[in-house]
SEMARBA-546703 format. One record per atom (N, C-alpha, C, O): x, y, z. Coordinates in steps of 0.05 Angstrom, whole numbers. Layout:
N
X/Y/Z
...
***
This chain:
129
-90/251/125
-96/230/108
-79/223/83
-75/239/65
-71/202/82
-54/194/58
-70/175/39
-86/160/50
-67/174/15
-78/156/-4
-62/131/-6
-38/133/-7
-73/108/-8
-56/84/-7
-73/68/-30
-98/63/-29
-57/61/-50
-66/41/-69
-58/12/-61
-34/5/-60
-78/-3/-55
-73/-30/-43
-81/-51/-67
-104/-51/-77
-64/-66/-75
-70/-88/-93
-86/-109/-80
-77/-120/-60
-111/-115/-90
-130/-136/-78
-115/-164/-70
-120/-178/-50
-97/-170/-91
-82/-195/-89
-66/-198/-62
-59/-220/-53
-61/-174/-49
-45/-173/-25
-63/-177/-1
-52/-179/21
-87/-179/-4
-107/-183/19
-105/-209/34
-110/-211/58
-97/-231/19
-93/-258/28
-121/-267/38
-139/-268/22
-124/-273/62
-149/-288/72
-173/-265/74
-197/-273/78
-167/-240/72
-191/-220/76
-204/-219/51
-192/-215/30
-233/-223/52
-248/-220/28
-254/-191/27
-259/-176/46
-253/-183/-5
-259/-158/-12
-286/-146/-3
-289/-124/6
-305/-165/-6
-333/-157/3
-334/-146/32
-346/-126/39
-320/-160/48
-318/-154/78
-304/-124/80
-315/-107/94
-281/-121/66
-269/-94/67
-288/-72/59
-289/-50/71
-303/-78/37
-319/-57/25
-344/-53/45
-354/-30/46
-353/-72/60
-375/-68/78
-370/-62/105
-384/-46/118
-347/-76/115
-344/-72/146
-316/-59/148
-308/-55/171
-301/-54/130
-273/-44/137
-256/-66/138
-263/-89/135
-228/-56/142
-207/-75/144
-207/-86/171
-215/-74/190
-196/-113/173
-194/-125/198
-160/-126/199
-144/-142/189
-154/-103/216
-122/-104/218
-112/-124/237
-123/-125/260
-90/-142/230
-81/-161/246
-65/-150/271
-59/-126/272
-60/-166/289
-45/-158/313
-19/-143/307
-14/-121/318
-3/-155/288
20/-144/278
20/-122/259
40/-114/248
-3/-112/254
-7/-89/238
-10/-97/204
-6/-120/195
-15/-78/191
-15/-80/161
1/-57/148
-2/-34/155
18/-67/128
37/-48/114
20/-38/91
9/-53/75
18/-10/91
4/3/69
21/23/55
32/42/66
23/17/27
42/35/8
24/62/5
0/63/1
41/83/6
28/108/-3
45/121/-26
68/114/-30
31/141/-41
46/152/-61
42/144/-90
43/161/-108
38/120/-95
38/112/-125
28/81/-124
31/67/-105
15/74/-145
6/46/-151
32/31/-158
49/39/-174
34/7/-142
59/-7/-146
52/-36/-158
36/-51/-148
67/-42/-180
65/-67/-193
93/-75/-192
111/-59/-194
98/-103/-189
123/-114/-194
130/-114/-225
112/-118/-242
154/-110/-231
164/-110/-257
153/-128/-278
146/-122/-300
153/-156/-264
145/-181/-284
112/-179/-282
98/-196/-292
101/-159/-271
71/-161/-267
57/-145/-291
33/-146/-295
73/-131/-306
60/-117/-329
51/-134/-351
67/-139/-369
28/-144/-350
17/-160/-369
-4/-146/-384
-22/-132/-373
-3/-148/-411
-25/-136/-428
-51/-149/-425
-51/-174/-423
-71/-137/-424
-97/-148/-423
-106/-163/-400
-125/-178/-400
-90/-158/-379
-94/-172/-353
-110/-152/-337
-104/-128/-336
-131/-162/-323
-149/-145/-305
-134/-142/-278
-127/-162/-267
-130/-118/-268
-119/-110/-241
-142/-99/-227
-161/-88/-238
-139/-102/-201
-158/-93/-181
-144/-77/-158
-125/-88/-147
-151/-54/-152
-137/-40/-129
-158/-29/-113
-181/-25/-122
-151/-23/-88
-167/-10/-69
-157/18/-63
-135/20/-53
-170/39/-68
-157/66/-61
-169/70/-30
-193/69/-26
-151/74/-10
-157/77/13
-145/102/26
-125/112/16
-158/115/48
-149/137/62
-138/124/86
-150/106/99
-112/134/92
-99/122/114
-91/147/130
-80/167/120
-98/144/158
-92/161/179
-65/150/194
-66/132/210
-42/163/187
-17/153/197
-12/167/224
5/157/239
-25/191/231
-20/207/256
11/212/261
25/218/241
20/209/282
49/210/290
62/186/285
58/167/300
82/184/262
94/162/255
122/155/269
139/173/272
126/131/278
152/121/287
169/115/266
161/97/250
193/126/261
207/119/237
227/99/241
241/101/261
229/79/223
251/57/228
258/49/198
243/52/179
281/38/198
291/28/170
273/4/161
260/-11/176
275/2/134
258/-21/123
269/-48/130
254/-67/126
292/-52/139
301/-78/145
297/-83/175
308/-103/184
283/-68/191
276/-73/217
252/-94/219
232/-92/206
256/-111/236
233/-132/239
211/-121/255
209/-121/280
193/-110/238
172/-95/252
152/-113/269
138/-103/286
152/-138/265
136/-156/282
146/-160/308
132/-171/325
170/-153/313
184/-156/338
185/-129/354
193/-127/377
175/-108/338
177/-79/348
150/-74/365
129/-85/358
151/-58/385
130/-50/400
127/-22/395
145/-6/399
102/-13/385
97/13/379
98/31/407
86/25/427
114/51/404
114/69/431
88/82/434
76/89/413
76/86/460
49/96/462
44/122/451
21/129/445
65/140/446
59/166/438
59/167/406
56/189/394
61/142/391
61/141/364
33/125/354
21/108/367
26/136/329
2/119/317
12/99/297
-2/79/293
32/102/285
41/83/260
70/81/262
84/93/279
80/64/242
107/62/237
114/69/209
103/56/190
130/87/205
140/93/176
168/77/169
188/80/183
165/62/147
189/47/140
203/62/118
192/68/97
228/68/124
243/82/102
267/64/95
277/47/109
275/71/70
298/57/59
321/76/56
320/95/40
344/71/71
367/88/73
380/92/46
392/112/39
377/69/30
392/70/2
377/80/-19
389/85/-40
348/86/-18
331/94/-38
336/127/-45
328/145/-31
349/129/-67
355/157/-76
337/161/-105
344/175/-123
315/147/-105
298/150/-130
283/178/-131
275/187/-153
280/190/-110
264/216/-111
239/212/-119
227/231/-129
226/187/-115
198/184/-121
182/185/-96
193/179/-75
158/193/-98
141/197/-73
128/168/-69
108/162/-81
141/153/-53
132/127/-46
141/119/-20
165/115/-16
120/116/1
125/109/26
109/84/38
87/78/28
119/71/56
105/50/69
99/56/101
117/62/116
75/53/107
68/56/136
55/30/145
40/17/131
61/25/171
49/0/184
27/13/201
33/31/216
3/4/199
-18/16/220
-26/-7/235
-22/-30/227
-40/0/259
-48/-23/277
-76/-21/287
-85/-38/303
-89/-2/279
-116/0/286
-135/2/260
-128/11/238
-157/-9/266
-179/-14/242
-186/16/236
-188/22/212
-189/32/252
-198/59/248
-181/78/231
-188/100/224
-155/66/225
-136/83/212
-138/83/181
-128/101/167
-151/61/172
-154/57/146
-182/55/136
-198/40/146
-190/71/115
-218/70/102
-216/67/77
-200/81/64
-233/46/66
-234/38/38
-251/62/26
-272/70/37
-241/71/3
-254/94/-9
-265/86/-36
-288/93/-43
-250/72/-52
-259/64/-79
-246/34/-88
-224/27/-78
-257/21/-104
-247/-1/-116
-242/2/-144
-261/5/-159
-218/3/-155
-214/8/-180
-206/-17/-196
-190/-33/-187
-218/-21/-220
-210/-44/-236
-201/-32/-263
-214/-13/-272
-180/-42/-275
-170/-33/-301
-155/-56/-313
-144/-75/-301
-155/-52/-341
-136/-73/-357
-113/-56/-368
-115/-33/-375
-93/-69/-367
-66/-58/-377
-66/-59/-407
-68/-81/-419
-63/-39/-420
-61/-39/-448
-34/-25/-455
-31/-1/-447
-14/-36/-468
11/-26/-469
11/-20/-503
9/-38/-520
15/6/-508
18/14/-535
46/16/-541
59/37/-537
58/-5/-552
88/-7/-559
98/13/-577
121/21/-575
80/22/-597
88/42/-614
93/68/-601
113/81/-606
75/75/-584
78/99/-568
102/97/-548
115/118/-543
107/76/-538
128/70/-519
156/74/-532
174/86/-523
155/61/-556
182/62/-571
189/90/-582
212/97/-586
165/107/-589
171/135/-600
180/154/-576
189/176/-580
178/145/-554
184/162/-529
214/158/-519
226/174/-504
225/135/-529
251/129/-522
273/143/-535
296/139/-528
***
């Protein structure tokens, strides 16, 4: 089981209440879940903005590995695999961050809903540079 921090803004048509009470409704083409760390886009660091993430437990099972630029929607998952692991051949950041595509509702379990406000202490930030 891996931890996945999922930004609620990426849920699109899925209502948070439904995820919390009934679980995820995984579409036919699967759902891509990030693991390893909370991911915010660079321009998304806004002070005093409320963020909301779901902490989920993801069962990836035996993962079929493909490069990130593979069109996953056209890919058929071989029967002996449970998920797809997307890797980036050019990523040498040595950070623990991975993306998996899962296809079954039972592979992802909502664990917690986390809300936080970003507070940036510029004085502290500048002193560490």
